[in-house]
C-alpha positions in Angstrom: 141.2 102.7 46.2 142.2 106.2 47.2 144.5 106.9 50.1 141.6 108.7 51.8 139.3 105.7 51.5 142.1 103.4 52.7 142.6 105.5 55.8 138.9 105.6 56.4 138.5 101.8 56.2 141.6 101.3 58.4 140.0 103.6 61.0 136.8 101.6 61.0 138.6 98.3 61.3 140.5 99.7 64.3 137.4 101.0 65.9 135.7 97.6 65.5 138.7 95.8 66.9 138.9 98.1 69.9 135.3 97.5 70.7 135.6 93.8 70.9 137.4 93.5 74.2 134.9 95.9 75.8 132.0 93.8 74.6 133.7 90.5 75.5 134.3 91.9 79.0 130.6 92.1 79.8 129.9 92.0 82.7 132.8 93.7 84.3 131.0 95.2 87.3 128.0 94.3 89.5 124.5 94.1 88.2 121.4 95.5 89.8 118.4 93.2 89.7 115.2 95.2 90.3 112.2 93.6 92.0 109.2 96.0 91.5 107.3 94.7 94.5 107.8 94.5 98.3 109.9 91.8 99.9 108.3 88.4 100.6 106.3 88.1 97.3 106.7 85.7 94.4 109.1 87.9 92.3 111.2 88.7 95.4 111.5 85.0 96.3 112.3 84.1 92.6 114.9 86.8 92.3 116.7 85.9 95.4 116.7 82.2 94.4 118.3 82.8 91.0 120.6 85.8 91.8 123.5 83.8 93.3 123.5 81.2 90.5 123.1 83.8 87.8 126.0 85.8 89.3 128.2 82.7 89.3 127.4 82.1 85.6 128.2 85.7 84.7 131.3 85.9 87.0 130.1 89.0 88.7 128.0 90.2 91.7 124.2 90.7 91.5 122.4 92.9 94.0 118.6 92.4 94.4 116.8 95.6 95.1 113.1 96.1 95.9 111.4 99.1 94.3 107.7 98.6 95.1 104.7 100.6 94.1 101.8 101.1 91.6 101.5 97.4 90.7 105.1 97.2 89.6 105.1 100.4 87.6 107.6 102.3 89.8 110.3 99.6 89.5 109.6 98.9 85.9 109.8 102.6 85.0 113.2 102.8 86.8 114.6 100.0 84.6 113.0 101.4 81.4 114.8 104.7 82.0 118.1 103.1 83.0 121.2 102.9 80.8 120.8 100.1 78.2 124.1 98.5 79.2 123.0 95.3 80.9 123.7 96.4 84.4 120.1 97.1 85.4 117.7 94.1 85.0 114.0 93.9 85.8 112.4 90.8 87.3 108.8 90.9 86.2 105.6 89.2 85.0 104.1 90.2 81.7 101.2 91.9 83.6 103.3 94.6 85.2 104.5 95.6 81.8 101.4 95.1 79.6 98.4 95.4 82.0 99.4 98.1 84.5 99.7 100.9 81.9 96.0 100.5 81.2 95.2 101.0 84.8 97.6 103.7 86.0 100.0 106.3 84.6 103.1 104.4 83.5 106.3 106.0 82.1 106.8 103.1 79.6 105.1 100.7 77.2 106.0 97.1 76.4 108.2 98.2 73.4 110.5 100.1 75.8 111.9 96.7 77.0 113.9 93.8 75.6 113.3 90.3 77.0 116.1 88.1 78.3 113.9 85.1 78.9 111.7 83.2 81.3 112.8 82.3 84.8 109.9 80.5 86.5 106.3 79.5 86.4 104.2 79.7 89.6 100.5 78.6 90.3 98.0 81.0 91.7 95.7 80.1 94.6 93.1 81.6 97.0 94.2 81.9 100.6 92.3 82.6 103.8 93.5 82.9 107.4 94.2 79.6 109.0 91.3 80.2 111.4 88.9 81.5 108.8 85.2 80.6 109.1 85.4 79.4 105.5 86.0 75.7 105.6 86.4 75.2 101.8 86.0 77.0 98.5 82.3 76.1 98.4 81.6 78.0 101.7 83.7 80.9 100.5 81.9 81.3 97.1 78.5 80.7 98.6 78.9 83.5 101.0 80.5 85.8 98.4 77.7 85.4 95.9 75.1 85.9 98.6 76.8 89.0 100.0 78.2 91.0 97.0 81.2 93.1 98.0 81.4 92.0 101.6 84.4 89.7 101.1 87.7 91.7 100.9 90.4 90.1 98.7 93.9 91.3 98.7 96.2 91.2 95.7 99.8 92.4 94.9 98.8 95.4 92.9 96.7 96.7 90.1 97.4 94.9 86.8 99.3 92.1 88.4 98.7 88.4 87.7 97.0 88.2 91.1 94.6 91.0 90.1 93.8 89.5 86.8 93.2 86.2 88.6 90.7 87.9 90.8 88.9 89.5 87.9 88.7 86.0 86.2 87.4 84.5 89.5 84.6 87.2 89.6 83.6 86.6 86.0 83.6 82.8 86.3 81.9 82.6 89.7 79.5 85.5 89.1 80.4 86.7 92.6 81.5 90.2 93.5 84.5 90.9 95.8 86.0 94.1 97.2 89.6 94.1 95.8 92.3 95.5 98.1 95.6 96.4 96.3 99.0 96.1 98.0 102.6 96.8 97.1 103.2 93.1 96.8 102.1 89.8 98.2 104.1 90.2 101.4 102.1 93.1 102.9 98.8 91.5 101.8 99.7 88.2 103.5 100.6 90.1 106.7 97.1 91.7 106.7 95.5 88.4 106.0 97.2 86.8 109.0 96.1 89.8 111.0 92.4 89.4 109.9 92.4 92.8 108.2 91.1 91.2 105.0 89.2 88.0 104.3 91.3 86.4 101.5 94.2 86.9 99.1 94.8 85.7 95.6 98.5 84.9 95.6 101.3 82.9 94.0 102.0 79.6 95.8 105.6 80.6 96.2 104.9 83.4 98.7 102.1 81.5 100.5 103.6 78.1 100.7 105.4 78.3 104.0 102.5 80.0 105.7 100.1 77.3 104.4 102.3 74.4 105.6 102.6 76.1 109.0 98.8 76.4 109.1 98.9 80.1 109.4 97.0 80.3 106.1 94.6 77.9 104.5 94.5 77.3 100.8 91.0 77.0 99.5 91.6 76.3 95.8 94.3 76.6 93.1 93.6 78.6 90.0 95.4 76.2 87.7 93.7 73.6 85.5 95.2 70.7 87.4 96.1 70.2 91.1 99.5 71.3 92.3 101.9 68.5 93.4 103.0 70.3 96.6 99.3 70.8 97.6 97.7 67.5 96.4 94.6 67.9 98.7 93.7 71.3 97.5 91.1 71.3 94.6 91.1 73.3 91.5 88.4 75.8 90.8 87.1 73.6 88.0 86.7 70.7 90.4 84.7 73.1 92.6 82.3 74.0 89.8 84.0 77.2 88.6 85.1 76.6 85.0 87.4 78.4 82.6 90.2 79.5 84.8 93.9 78.4 84.4 96.0 81.0 86.0 99.7 80.9 86.7 102.4 83.6 87.0 105.2 83.6 84.4 108.3 85.3 85.6 111.1 86.6 83.4 113.9 89.2 83.0 113.8 92.4 81.0 116.3 95.1 80.1 115.9 98.5 78.5 115.0 98.4 74.8 118.3 99.7 73.4 120.4 97.1 75.2 122.7 95.5 72.6 121.8 92.0 71.3 125.2 90.7 72.3 124.5 91.5 75.9 121.0 90.0 75.8 122.6 86.8 74.3 125.1 86.6 77.2 122.3 87.1 79.8 120.0 84.5 78.1 122.8 81.9 77.9 123.5 82.4 81.6 119.8 82.3 82.4 119.5 78.9 80.7 122.2 77.7 83.0 120.3 78.9 86.0 117.2 76.9 84.9 119.2 73.7 85.0 120.7 74.4 88.4 119.7 71.9 91.0 119.8 74.5 93.8 117.5 76.8 91.9 115.1 73.9 91.1 115.1 72.8 94.7 114.5 76.3 96.1 111.7 77.1 93.7 110.3 73.6 93.9 109.9 73.9 97.7 107.6 76.9 97.3 105.6 75.4 94.4 107.4 77.1 91.4 109.0 75.5 88.4 112.2 76.8 87.0 111.8 77.7 83.3 113.9 79.0 80.5 113.2 80.3 77.0 114.4 82.4 74.2 114.0 86.2 74.6 111.4 86.1 71.8 109.2 83.7 73.7 109.0 85.9 76.8 108.5 89.0 74.7 105.6 87.3 72.9 103.9 86.6 76.2 104.1 90.3 77.0 102.7 91.3 73.6 99.8 88.8 73.9 99.1 90.1 77.4 99.1 93.6 76.0 96.5 92.6 73.4 94.3 91.0 76.1 94.6 94.1 78.3 93.6 96.3 75.4 90.5 94.2 74.9 89.6 94.2 78.6 90.2 97.9 78.8 87.9 98.6 75.9 85.2 96.5 77.6 85.6 98.6 80.8 87.0 95.7 82.8 90.4 97.4 83.5 89.6 100.8 85.1 92.1 103.5 85.6 92.9 104.5 89.2 
């Protein structure tokens, strides 16, 4: 070995050694957790439930920030363009990443992100105002089918799980609704309580408290089986509308070039969060279930959603705004 090669190898070894403490120190400053929807919705509730426990597991502070707009595109785009250092994390569903770009201009594609893992699973349902004239799902669908487009249904934004649930409901029921997009479930529910719209397709987490206080009335759940926290609310299948099983899978993403070592640290902490009694209790009270997974499993969900969105787009069922 020449002296020149020896010096080069020594330099490389020193560089590797020097980089270890920096990597081992992650995280050494606060983390921003971006919610791409308005306060009060499912992702916001989930983020604020897990943030304190995740912060404790990572020995740092986590700030939850709402960046709503364009069905999650604005917040997701912000994270996609952020530094890939693990200090900016996106709380999202597969839809905001895979479906929204087929419906609006988005500064990213699914491959611009790396998955950390799943966080929670939440059932979808159909809500109306607590004083609505619709007594049950049969009344609702009977009127909707007899009066195409006259029922206005709010959702949390184009391309979201709620929007896809509404599309599925239209196809399965053969009814036509007028879809009203919002910057999240929170604003949609405010308008529903104010009788500005007729119904909302929503996650149970953001509707739960309003249902139990009788401000809203749940007509049906979009899951294949009944939801334990709403045992008296039928499924769509029980009501004669077959083929729908819709829930919202929530997970965390970071920019694509984030190092694997950082992703592994975050995934390990996220698995701890899923086992936390406080997180399970908070999410359970609003009808969500704490989940955990490998990064690969959540990324596969996004890839599969992208394939479905491409098919629906080709069929003209996802129209650009």
